[in-house]
N, C-alpha and C positions, 0 to 999 in steps of 0.2 A: 809405520807406513814407509814403503820404499820411496826413494827420491822421485819427484815428479818430472816427467819429460815435458819440455816446453816447445811449442811451435808458434812461430810468428807467421800469421797469414797475411802476406803482403810485403812488398819489398820496394816501395817507392821512397820518396824523400823522408817522410815521417817514419815509415816502417824501418828503414835502414838506420835512422838516428836512434830509434828505440832498440834496434838490434845491438848497437854499440853498448848500450846500458845493460840490457839483459844478458848479453854475452859475458859481461863482467860479474854481475851480481850472482848468477847461478854458481860461479866458482867460489864465491864467498860463503855460500850456504850449501855445502855438499850433502848435508843430511836432508835438506828440503828439495833440492833440485838436481836432476841429472846434468852433467857438465856439458852435454851437447845440446845446442839450440838449433832446431831446424827452422828454416825460413822458406816459405813457399814463394817461388819466383815465377811469374808469368814470363815464359821464355821470350827473349827478344835477341835480335842480332845487332851488335854494336861494332861498327868498323870491321865487319866480317867475322867477329867472334861471338859465341853464345854468351849472353850475360851471366848465366848461371856458372859457366866455366871460369869466367873472369873473377866472379866472387869467390869461388872455391880455390882458385890458384893464386890470385893476387890480393884477395881479401879486401876488395874495394868495389862498391857499386858505382862504376864509372859513369853511368847514365844519370842516376837520381841523387847520388851523394858523392860526387867526385872529390878526390883529394882527402877523403877521410877513411882511415883504416878500420875495417871490421875485425872483431876478435876472431881468432882462428877456429874457435869452437862453434862459430855460427856457420852452418852448412846450408847452402842453397839447394833446394829440392824442387824440381819442376812439376812433379806429379802431386796434385793437391791431396788426394787421399793418402798417398804414401807419406807425405810430409806430416800428416796428422795421426797416422797409425800409432796407437799406444800412448799418445800424449794425454796427460791429465790437465794441462793448462794450454788453452788456445788464446793467443793474442790477436784480435782482429784489427787490422789497420789497412783497409782497402777503401776505395770510393764507395759510398753507401749504396749506390745503385747496383752494385755487384753482389751484395750480401746474400740475397735470397738464392741466387744461382749457386753460390759457393756452398751455402748451408745444405741445399738440396742434394748436392753431391756427397755430403758427409753423413747423411742420415743412415744410421745403422753401422757406421764405420768407426765410431769413436767410443771409448769406454763410458759407462754410465756415470761414473764419478767425475767426469771431466768438468773443469771450471773454465769458463770463458771470460775474457775481459775485453771490452770494446774500447778502442781509441778513436772511433769513427764519429766525426762531428757532422751529423745530418739526421734526417728523419725519413720515414717511409710513408707512403700513402696506400691505404687499402682501396680495393676496387669500389667500395661503397662510399668513398670520399672521406673516410676517417683518417686521422693521423696515427701513426704507429712509430714507437721508438725503435731504433736499431736493436737495442738490447732485447726488446720484446720479440722482434722478428727472429733473432737468433734463438731465444728461449723457446719460442713456439715451435720452431722447426726441429731443433736438435734436442729439446726436452732436457736442458741442462741449466745450471745456475750461471747467470751472467752479471758481471760487475762492469763498471765503466771507469775510464781514466780520462779526465779533461783538465786543461789548464792553460796558462799563458806560456805556450810552448811552441815558438816558431822553430821548425825543425833545424834550420842552419845554425841557430844559436845553441840548441841542445847538442848538436853534433860538434860544436866548438867547445863544449864543456863549460859554457857560461852558466853562472848560477841561476837557477830558476826553481819554480814550484809547480806542483800539480796536485789535483784532488782525485782520489778514488772514491767513487760511490759504490758501496757494498751493502746490500740488504741483509747479509748475514755477517755483519762486522765481527761479531764475537768468534765465529767459526773460521772465517776466511780472511779477515782484514789483515792480520799480521803476516800471513803467507804472501799476500799480494803486495803488501808494503815492502817486504824483503826483496821481492822480485824487481822492484823499480827504484827503491830508495837509495840514493848515493849522496856523496858530499855536495854535489852540484845539482842534483835533481831531487828536491825534497818533497816528500809525499805526506799528505794528510788524508786520513780515511774518515769518511762520514757515511751515515746510513741513508741519507736523503738522495738516493741514486737517481730518481727521476729528475730532480732539479739539476743535479750535476750534469746529466746528459742533455737536458733541454738547453741549459746555458751554453754548452758546447756547440749545439746546433744553431741556435738563434743568433748567436753573436756574429755568425757569418752573414746573416741577412743585414744586420746593422752595419757591418763592415762594408757591404755593398753601398749603402746609403752614404757612408763616409767617403767612399771612393767617388761617388757621383759629385759630392760637394767639392772634393779636391779637383776633379775634372772641370768643374764650373769655375774654379779659381777662388773659391771661398777659403777662409783661413781657419785658425784654430778655434776661434769663438764658435763658428758654425759647427765645426766638428764636435766640440764639447756639447753643443745642444743635441746633435745627433746621438751621441753616446748616452746622454742623460735620458732623452726620450726613448731611445732604444732599450735602455735598461728598464724603464718604466713599463714598456710594452712587454718585455720579457717576463718581468715579475707577474704582470696581470695574466699573461698567456699561461704561464706555469700554474698559477693558482686556479685559473678557470678550468683548465683541462685535466690537471693533476693536482687536485686540492690536497692540502696538508703539508705543503713545502715548509721548510725551516728558513726563515729570513736570513739566518747566519750563513747559509750556504751561498747566498749571492755575494758574500764578502770573502769567500774562499778563492783560490786561484782560478777555479773553473768559472767564476762569476765576473765580477768587475775587472779583475786583473786581465783575464783572457779577452774581455771585450775591448779594453783599452789597447792592448797589444795588437789585436787583429785590426782595429780601426786605424792604426798607424803603420803597421808593418806587414800585414798579412797579404796573401795572394788575392783574396777577394777584393780588397781595397785597391790593389794595383790594377787588376783587370778592369774593374768598374771605372777607375779614373781614365784608363786608356780608351775604354768604350766610349766615354763622353768626349774625350779630346780628339779621337781619330774619326769617329763616325762609323767605324767598322762594326761588324756584328760581334757579339760575345764569343761565338765560336771561332771567328778569325783571330780575335785578340788572344784567346786561350791558346790557340795553336802556336801563335808567334811568341808568347811570353812564358808558357808553363812547361815546355819541354816534355810534352806527352801527358802531363797531369791535368787535373780539372779543378775549376773553382766550384766549391760546393754551395756557395751562397745563392746563386740564381736558382738552382734546383731545389734547395730548401725553401726559398721564398715561394716558389710555385706550390710546393706541398703544403706549406703553412696557409697560403692564400686559399687553396681548395677547402681546407678545414674551416677557415674563417667564413668563407662564402656559404658553406653548408650550414653553419650555425648562425648565419646572419649577423656576424660581428665585425665585418670589414671596417665599418665606420669607427669602431673603438680602437682599431689598430692601423691608423693611417700610414705610419712609417713602413710597417711590414707590407701593407697593401701597395703602397707606392713603389717599393723596390720591385715587387713582382711585375707591376704594370710597365715600369720603365724597362726592365729586362726583356719583356715581351713586345716592346715597341708600342704599347697601348697608351703610353704617357711620355711626354718629353721630360728629360732630366731636370730642366729648370723648374718644372711644376712641383718637384719635391719640396722646394722652399715654401710654397703655399701650404703644403700638407703639414710642414713643421709649424708654420706661422699660425695655422688654425687648429693645432693639435688639441684634443680634449683636455690635456694637462694645463693648457693656458686658459681654458674657458671656465675653470672652477672658481668659485668665490665664496 
């Protein structure tokens, strides 16, 4: 098989951090991968210059990952279809609400043997109120195999080449696992591949909801003991949610980087925690806080909380997931942030005997 062409769909903070890794790994495995990595860039003007031209001439994403050099073989392409033409590996790393529109543009435009891997931490909601994984959405529209990569990976730390881990969930581990590991595995970005892809992906999405709760408690002035309770109860709700809606998960997966490690990291350092802390402290709307703090990016937690809540409401399970439910209601202004503590205090996990 000829070397696979790789395209990164997305060029934000996380996408650019991953581009630094993938731009290097493809050069280490010339038999597996083409040396050029295309990166789809949604064109923007930064200080009078086109972002794509800055990336291609100065090899830096000055808006979303300033101060970090991108490999010269990472090429910014502003046309989505052109960026993916002929690519056998598509790395999806865009906000989850844009996935459907992107995939619809690519229908019939990519090779049949294309592999996709999603780094997107979120879920989608079908019109009938059901929950849908991003990997399922990509698979259903493009009719290709989709794996996922999740982990305790704050983009600035990955871009700084700090040591960290990630988990790839790959349903065809025997056929595709090694290829995907080679694409991402480095001395400082260590990859473990598991077949329990649904659990890997749901951990990546649901931890953002728990991080919102952690941010609320920070904004209210509570300390590490309260946050530890949020993390524990959030992990319990995550495991129950996964097992209820996607039965057959492997308990060990929750102890991978995609599970407890990512949950802890996000509840202490992620953007969802920071935004929700500021939301409580300032009294401003979430939209205002995001605009002020995130430099054009978005916090995925509130959106995921809404989609999770719709699923819980449809299946009459909101009472069994009080933390997830409270996060949604606080984000929507239907509940005051201090009421979260009552939800924790009266959590079903405390009522067992």
